[in-house]
N, C-alpha and C positions, 0 to 999 in steps of 0.2 A: 927655387919656389916654380911651380908648374900651373897655367893659369888653364884650367876647363873652361870652355865656352859654350854656352847654351843658347841653342836658338829656338825663339819661340813664333809659333808659325799663329796668323794673325786669317781668320775665320770673317767672311763678312756673312751676314744674315740679312734677308728683306724684312722688313716690318711685318710681315707675313706669317714668317715663319719663328720668329721672336714671339710674335701672340700663342701660336700655336705650341711651342714649347713652353711656355709660362701657364697656357691650357693643362700640358698634361703633369704640370708641375703641382698645381692646386687639384688637379683628379687624383694625385698618386697622393700626396700629402693628405688628401679627404678620406685616401682610402680604410685609414686608421679607425675612422668612425663608423661607415659607414659598411664595412666590411672586417667584421672582428676576426683573427687568427685562429684557426681549431684544428687543431692538427696539423699546425704548418701552411693552412690552407686558409682563403679570404672567404669570408661566409656572409652573406647581407642577410642583417635580421629582414624576417618574412614571417606573418603568420599564414599557414596554410587553411587551416579547418580548426573548426573546436566539436567537440562533443561532450553533451549532446549543445545541440543550437538552441534549447529553451528549455525553461523549468522554473524552479519558484528561490526567492531568497535562501541561501545557504546551499543550492545543489553543487555539488561537486561538478567542474569543467575543465576536461583536457585540452590543452591548449597547445597543437602542434605546428612546427613550422622548423625552423632554422637559425642559428646567430646568438641563440639565447645565451644568457650567463650560467653555470653549472650550478652556480653558488645562488637560491630562493630569494638571497635578500638582494642579489643582481639585478632583479626581475623587478618590474612596476607595472600590474595588469590593471587596467580602468575598465569598467562597463561603463558604457556610455557617460563616461565623466566619473564616476565612484569607483573608490580604490577598492580593488577587490583583497581577500584573506589569502594568502599563498600560502600552501602546502607544502611541505617540506620535502616532494618529489620535485627535482629539478635536472634538465641534463641540456645540454646544447640543443635539444630538436622535441623536448615535450616539457610542458608546464602543470603542475596541478594548483587549481585555485579554486575557491568557493563564492561565487554570485551574493555580492553584497546586499546587504539588508538594504532597503529604501532606492534600490537602483530602477533603472527604468530600460525600456526595450530601446536598442541601439549598439551602435560598434563598439565593440573589442578593441581597446588599445592596449600598446605593448611599449616600454620603454627598457633599454637594455644597452650597455656598453656606450653611453651617450648619445644612443640614436632613440626613434620611437616610430612605431610604424601602426596603423591599424587594419584591423582583420574583421573577421565576419559580423553580421549581427545575434546578438543573443537576446531572445524573444522571451519576457519574462510572462511565466502563466501563476495568475491567481489560483490556489489550489481551491477546489470543490469544497464546501460545507453541508454536511447534513444536518437539517435540524428537529427533523421529527419524520417517523415511520408511521404506517396507520395499514395496516393488514385486514380487508373484510371480503375475502374474495378479491376483489381487487387491492392492487398492492400499490401504496402509493408514497412515494421519497419525495421528502420537502427539503429547501436549502437552497442554496446561492454557489453562483458560478458554476452551473451545469451549461453543457452545451450542447444545443438542437439536433446535433449530428454524429457528434462522435464520445458521448458519455459512456461508458462502459460500468454496470451493474455487476458486483459479485455479492453473493450473499451464502456464509458461511465458506465462504472459498470457491465456491463453485458461480461461474459465469451464468448471468441469466439473460438470453436474449430478448428482443422484444418490446422492450419500453418504449413509450410515447412520452416525448417534451412538450409539456405547458406551463402552464402558473396559476398559482394560486394565490390569494391575498398578498400578491406582491413579490412572491418567493418561486421562485423556480421547482418545477415538479415532474417528475419520472413516473410515469403511470403504467399498470401493468394489469390484463384482464383476461385468463386468470393467474394464478401464480402457481407453475406444477411445483408439488412438494415430493422430497423425495427422502429415504430412508437414511441417506447418509447424511441430511444435515443436521446439524446443532441446534442445542437452544439455551440461551440465550443464542441466536445466530446475528454474527458479525457483518451488517450491512455496510458496503462501502460503494461510491461511485469514483471512478477515474477518467479524467480528461486529457487528453493527449500526454497519456503517463504519469499524471500527478494525480494521487489518490487523495480522497477526501479522507476527515475525520472516520473511524469506525464506530460505527453506531451497533450496539446491540439491542437487536428487538426480538420478545420475550413471545414465541407465538403458545397456541392452545397446545398442549400435545394432544395427540391422536392414537385410542384402542382401533386396532383394526382385528384381531382375534387373539383367542385362547387355546393352549394347548397342555392338555388337553381341554376340551369344553365343559367339562365337569371337572372343579375343584375337589381335591380328599384330603383330609387332614393330614399332618405329616407327611405330607409330599410336596412334590413340586411342580410348579404350575408355573407355567410361560407365557405372557403377555408378548404380544408383537405390535408393532405400532411406528408411530412418525412422533418424533419432536420431544422424546423423552430426555436429551441434553444427556451431558455428563457429570451432573451434580456438579457443577460448579458454582449453582448456587442452591438453596436449600433444597429439596426433592425429596419425594415420600409416596408410601404406596399402603395405603388404608383400605380396611374393609367394614361393611356398613349394613344393616338389610333396614326396610321401612314394617315396623309392627301394624295390626290392625287398625289403627288408626293416622297409618299415614306417616307415624314420625320417626324421622331418621336416627338411627342407633349405629353409634360406632363400637365395634366388635375388639376386645380387646385382648390377647396384644397385636400390635400390627404383624405383616405379613414379614418372616422374614427374609432382607433382600442378600440373596447369593451373587446374584452379579445384574450390572444397571449399564445399558450402553444406548446408544442414540436411540435404537429400534428393538431392543429387546430387553425385557425385565426379567428375570427368574428368578421366583420365591418359594421360601417353603411356607405352607399353610398351619397354621398353628388349629391347635382343638376347641372349634367353636361349638360343643355338645350343648353348652349351657345356655346358648341363646336361641329366641325364637321359637320358631316350632320344634328347632330340636330339641330343646329343652322338654319339650312334652312328648319326645320320644319316637318324632320322626328322622328319618335317617338323613333324608336330605333338605334342604330348602334355598331358595331365591336370595342371593347376595349380591353386591355390588363389589367392585375393585375399585378404587377413587387414587388416579396417578395424579399428585400436584409437582411442578417446576415452575416455584417460585410463588407467584400470586395466579398461574393459569391451572385449572383445574379440570379433569375428565373423568367420568368415570361411565362402565359399564358392567350391566348383568350376566352371570353364569350360576350354574347351578353346584352348591356345596353340599359335601357329601361325607358322613362321618364312617363311610364303613371302608 
């Protein structure tokens, strides 16, 4: 039998060397926790940024960083300690979550792969609320949580500058004098106040319609009359066009049938005028008389007069 001899070398280490080696071992064994392996490389759990950094409860928030779990259930995100709702979107570098209800402004934290890390601050913004709108040359919006500096007002989708912040009866108020109306504004017009990209409820305000002119300036029976103006709306609420006249005793008498609507937009109404020869002075043989055309949009009514001719 052949004997094999193995020589064991003895290495002497100083106490400092031993401590250093133990530290390296501890650090390396801890890497599995602090640095999850992604595509063969160790990646530390980090939150780089969040978008947006403010919003209301339920606001979708993208969390950017590294070392996340690619499985949504492998990540736990907290808004100042309040657990967020996780979306199904998740990767090693981005997560999509929803700001939890009842959360408060504070740091976002993330737990994944046995580690946790703190990130940027998410600021909860309370959505503004419109409680009332009044217009009588001066446009006043009342509500809560308006901002003196950054409240943006839109009316019928159009941004209206120049509002001044104040308070009335314990509520916030935004005041503008005058409000310049244009012929593209809907009626009822949705009024919205936005504060730091957070929009209020949409408050439908009903304006009085306005008639600016008739084309032609005399209406003829069985012919088309065009009414130009503002705030006729899109007939999303009950809207009518009627004709009436005042008799010798100044009694208001509606004429039948109503003008037949051919088209109706926010600034133009086209209608075919009926034969009214049996009314007023026309019944006495006159060829024309002064009548009124009345436009109603829900409860707001306006009328304007013109001559009507049977010729």
